[in-house]
N, C-alpha and C positions, 0 to 999 in steps of 0.2 A: 681555754680554747683548745686544749689537747683533744685530739680525736675529731676535730672539725674538718680536716682536709685529707684528701687521698690523691694518688697519682696512678695513672694507667699508662703503661708502655707496651707496645705491641709485642706479643709473644711471652709476656711475663704476667705474674699474678698482680692483682691490685695491691698497692702499698699504701698503708695509712700510718706507718710508724715514724711520724715526724718527731724530731728532737726539738725540745724547747730550748732556745738559746737566748731568750730574753722575755720580758713581759708580753711582748706582742710580736715576737719573731720565732719562726719555726723553719727547720731544715730537714731534708730527707736526702739520703744518698742513692743514686742510681748506679748500680754496679755494672761493669762491662758495657759502658755507654757508647763505645765507638760506633756501633751499628744503629744507634737510636737517631731517628730523624725528626720524630714528632713525639710530643708528650701531652697527655691530657691531665689537667689539674682541676679538681672539683671539691666542692663542699659535701661532706657526708650526710648532712642534714641533722646531725646530733645537736648542733647549736647554730643559731644565726649570728651574723656580725652585729655588734651594737649599732644603734642608730648613727648614721653619718660616717660609718667606717666601712672600709673594704679591704681586700687583700691585694697588695702589690706583689706580683710573682716574679722571681728572679731565677736566672740559670747561671750555674758556675761550672767552668771548665778549667782544669789545671793549666797554669802558664808554664813556659819553659823553666822558670825559676822555682816552680813548685807551689807558689802561692795561688790561691783561688782568685779568679777574675769574675766578678758578678755583673750580669747584664739583665736589665729590666725587660721582661717579656710582655706583660700586660696585667690584667686585673681579673679577679673574681669578686662578685658582690652578692648580696642577697637577691638582687634582681637578675643577676647573671652568675649562677652558682657553679658553672663549669666552663672551661675554655680549652681549646687545643692550640698548641704552640709549635711552630717549626723551629728546631734548634740546630739543624745540621750546619747552617752557615755560621754558627757561633763557636763551633768546635775547632777553632784555630786561634792563633795569637793575634787578636784584633786590637787595633789602636784605640786609645782613650776609653777603656772599659769603665763601667760604673764603679763608684767607690764601694768598698766592702761594707754592707750594712749589717752583717751578721758577725758577732763575736763568737766564733766556734770554740767549743771546748777541746777540740782536737783538730790538727791541720789535715788537709787533704794529702793523701799519699800520691806518689808520682805515677801510679797506675791510672788508667783512664776511667776513673769513677767520677761521674758528674754529680752535681747536687742541685736540688730545687729548693729555693728559699721563699717563704711567704712572710711578708711584713704587714701587719694590720695598721693602716694609715687612714687619715681623714680622706673622704672621697674627693674633696676639692684638691687635695695634694696629688693623689694618684691619677686623677683625670688630667693633670697637667704634665704627666711624664710621657716620654716618647719611647715606645718599645724598640729595643735594639734590632730585632729581626726585621721590622718594618722601616726603620730609619734609613738603612742602606738602600733598600729597594726603592723607597720613595725618592730618595735623593737621586738615584740613577735614573728613574723615570722622569723626574723633573728636568734633569740636565739634558737627557736625550730629547725630550719634547721641546725645550726652549731652544736648543741648538738647531733642531729641525725647523722650528718656526723662524728663527733668525735667518737660516740659509734660504728658506722659501721667500722671505721678504727681500733678501739681497738679490736672489736670482730673478725674482719678478721685476724689481726695479731696474736691474742691470739690462734686462731685455729691452727696455725703453731708452737706454742710454744712447746719446748721439753726440758727436762733436758739436761745439757751440755754433759753428757756422752752418750746420745742417738743420738747426732747429726750425727756422722759418719754413724751409722746404718740407719739413715733416709735419707742418700744420700747427705748430705751437704758436700761441699768441705771444707777442713781445711783452705783454702785461703779466704773463705768468712768472712765478718764482721757481728757480731750479736749484737743486741741491747737488753738489759734486758727488759722484759715485764713491770717491775716496772717503768722504765723510761717513757714508753708510758702512764702509769697511771698518773704519775706526770705531764706530758705534758697536758693530758686531763683535769686534775683538774685545772691547771694554766690557760689553754685556756678558759674554761667555766667560771672561776672566773672573768677574764678580760672582757669576753663578757657580763656578767651580769652587770658589772660596766659601760661599754661603747660598744655598739654593732658595733661601727665604729672604734674600736681601731686598727683593722687589716689594715686599710687604711693608717696608719702612716708609 
């Protein structure tokens, strides 16, 4: 698979000198990567992926300890042979990085040289991975939307809140059921707490 992949960084020449670090794993170094915000990874067209395989693309940035931290960016496949990835948000000491899938023949130096890794994996495997760059933004968007929704429900219901003795005068039937506003507050607090722990908890 050598020569299958290339990388484009704004202001630099196209790079295709991926280092083979395993039967299905390849790594390339991006020098002076501090100013790089986006990177394009593509297939050169010399060879296609074998049937049912695609490329899982990873980004590595040196950690304070000097060891590389690998983050899954996305995929390239025969059907989608190129992709552009935003990496600016990953050039920090992020919590819970992906495990290192590449056994490098040499460690990263402490200088800010980044690395792009490509691992040929079954499509059903890489399609189930969550890109690191999108995970944070998706979680933030879900949390913001859910909190706004909960606040809207709370404010709407609170606008109709009345003391118990005022309900008949407000036109409510004695046969109607009422929920204490404090119960809604408790629900709101529990919901946002669970959402902060896991934005997908409501899927269960």
